N, C-alpha and C positions, 0 to 999 in steps of 0.2 A: 378269436380267442379259443384256445384248445386246452388250457390247463391253468391252475392257480398261479403258475410261474410266468404266464404270458403277461404282457405289460401294456399300459398306456405310456406314451412319451410326453413328458411335460415340455413346456416352451423352451426350457434351458437344456433340453436333451436328456435329463434325468428320467430313468425308467421307473415306473411305479406299478407294482403287481396289480392285476386287474380286479381282484376281489380282496377286501381287507377284513380283518377280524376286529369287530367293535367290542369295546369293554365298558361301555356306559352301564352304570348300575350293577357292575360286578364288584362285590366287596374286595377291598384291598388287602385281603389276607391270603391264606393258601388257596382260596377260591379262585382268585384271578391268576395266581401262579399256575395252578393246575389247568385252568381253562386255556390260557395262552399256550402252555406246553402241548395240550391236546390239539389245539388248532395247528400248531407248527407240525406236529406229528401227522395231522391229516393233510398237510401240504401247503397250508397258508404261509405266505412269506411277507405279509403286510399286517401290522398290528397298530390299532388306533386307540390312543388314550387321551387324557386331558388333565390339567391340574385339578379341575373341579370334580373329577371322578374319584379323587383320593385313592388311586390305585397305581400310581406311577412306580412306586417302589416294587410292587409285586410284578408289574409288567417287566421292569428291568431285570428282576431276579430270574424270571422265566426265560428271558432272552439269553441271559448268561448261562443258564443251566440246561438249555434245551438240546445242546449237542450240534446245533447248526451254526456255522460261522456268522458272526455279527454282520459281515458284509453282505450276506444273503437275505437279511431281514430288513424290511423297510418299516421304520418306526415313525409314527406321527404323534405329536402332542399339541396342546392348545393353550393359549394365554387366556386366563380368566378375566372377566370384565373389570373387576376392581383394580387390576394391575395395569390398565391402559395408561399410556403416556410414555415418553422416551426413556427416562431413567428407570422408572418402575418396571417397564418391559424388560430391560436388560437384567435387572435384579431377579425378576420372575423367571426368566429363562435360565439363569444360573441355578435357581432353586429347583427347577424342573430337571435339569441335567444332573444335579446332585442326587435327587430322588431316583432317577432312572439308573444312575451309575454308568452312563455311557459317555464315550468320548465325543460323539457328534450326534446330531438329530437329522433324520432324513427329511422331515417336513414339519414346519411349525405354522400354526394357524391362529389368526385372531378369532376367538370363539364366537363373539357376537358383535355386530356393528354398533349397536346402541346399548349403553350400560346405564344403570340407575345413577351411578356416581357422576355421570357426564351427560345427563339428560338434555341439558340446554347447550352443551358444547361438544356434542359427540363428533361433529365434523373435525374439530381441532384435535380431539383426543385420538381419533382414528388415524389422522395424518401423522401425528407425533409417534404413535405406536408403530405405524408402518415404517417410519424413518429408522426406528430401532431395529425392526425386522430386516431392513435393507443392510444395516451395518452388520448384524449377525451373519447374514448371508455372505456379504463381501468378505467378512473375516474367516469364512470357511467353517463356521460352527454349525451351519444348517445347509443341507444340500438343496432345499427348495422351500419357498415360502408361499403362503396363501391365506385364505380367509374361510370363514364358516358363517352360514346364515346371512350372507349378503344378497340383497336384491338389487335390481337395476338402479334404484335411487341411491343406494349406498355406494355402488361402483362409480356413479357419476362424481361423487365427492372424492373418492380415493384415486381415481384415474387422473384427476386434475392436479394432485399433489405428489404422485408417486414417480419414482425413477424406474422402478421395476414393476411390471404388471404382475398381479397375483397369478400364480401358476395353477392354483386349485381353489375351488369353492365347494365346501361341503354343506349340503342343505337337506332338509327333510323332503324325501320323495318316496312315494309308495302308491300302489293302486288306489285310485280315488283322490289322489293328490299328486298329479304327475309333473307339475311345474314346467310345462313345455316352454313357456315364454322365457323363463329364467335360464333354462337349459340352452335354448337356442342363442340367447344373448351371450352366455359364457363361451359357448363353442365358437361364436363369431369373434370373440376376443382371444381365442387360443387358450382358454382356461378349461382345465379338466374338471368335470363335475363329479363329486362323490355324493352318494345317497346315504344319509343317516336315517335310522328307523325304516329301512327298506321293506320290512315286513309289516309295517304299520302297527308296531308293538303287539303283533299277533291278532289285532282286531279285524283284519280283513282276510285272514286265512280261510275262513269259512264262507267267503263270498261265493255264491253259486256259479258265477262266471269263471272264477279261478278254479273252483273244484271241477267244473266241466272240462276246462282246458287241461288241467292236470291229469284227469282220467284218460283223456285222449292220448297223451304222451307217456303215460305210465309213470308220472312223476308226482311230487307233492305240490301243493299250492305255493309253498315257500320256494321250491326249486323253480317253478314256472315264473314266479315274481322276480327272482334274482336274474333269471335268463332274460326276461323282459327288459330289465335295466341294462344289462350288458349289451343287448342288441340295440339299445338307444345310445350307446357309447357313454354310459354312466357307470361309474365304479361303485358297486354296492358294499356296504359295511354291515353285514349281518352279525348278530350277537347271540351267543348261547353259552350255557355252562354244561349242557347235556352233550356228552361225547357223541351220541347218535345223531343229534341235530347238527352238531359241528361238522361231522362227516357228511351228512346229507346236504347241508348248505354248500359244501365244496363240490358236490357231484352235479354240476350244471353244464357240463361241456360235451355231453354225449347226445344232445338233441338241439334242434333249432326251431324256434317258433315261426309259424307262417306269418305272412303279412296280415292275413285276416285275423289271426289270433292276437297278434301285437295290437291291432286296432281295437279288438274287443276288450283287452285289458286296459288300454289307454282311455276307453270310453266309460270305465267304471266311475260312478260319481257319488257313491253312497257315503263317502267318508269326509275328507278334508284335512286341514291341519290338525295334528295331534299334539304338537309341541308348542313352544313359545312363538310369539309374533315378533319377527325381527325389527318391526317398526315401533315396538313398545319397549321402553326402558324400565322394566319392572324388577330387574335382578342384577 
């Protein structure tokens, strides 16, 4: 990978830019519009949103106003938990597309495998949801389909009922929570792994190991972390509204971490999961 325009190739041949711009917790007003425009200006060609972020309208506005052709920007959104099920998924997708104001979506993800509304029947709900995803994909409304926060036990259920294997799995990964087993499993299935919260919500950026490695390469802890993910064939989704940080997070192609430093980062164990547990249906 040499630039933000370089890509991973999904199992169906669709190319996905190797770093995405995350929009979680960015307000759905001019804040997200400006942040996405700034990211595209900095070279990002991959933007990630979700229905539950309540900023799809702003993301769509930024894409339309940024001056870069729509065909050059890869857009992802996600189905929220309460909308799982066949008919409800189809309706939720229509609502997402109306908010985005786009003619097609590049990637659509099931946001979580287990939802509170389907605590005792999540297996059936996920399979019915995926059946709707497959229809939307076959109808040409989505270029690729995938999941988010799925662990191996969730894939066991989905792979038994699916016709099309998910092309992407977006999960929490950062130093101190590297999810090596899940990453290896997904790669063995031809599934591209994306990392949400790749900087550990900022909590691990002052880690002494990261700071030491960053100083060695003349980079920031954030840049070193994003490079660590890329060298593991994981697609990071950093988020910021600060133009300087947006640009800094894009500047990760001028150096390469040694095997020793990759191992030092992978051995960090001070943190752990910072987000929700995919095996608990609490929301």
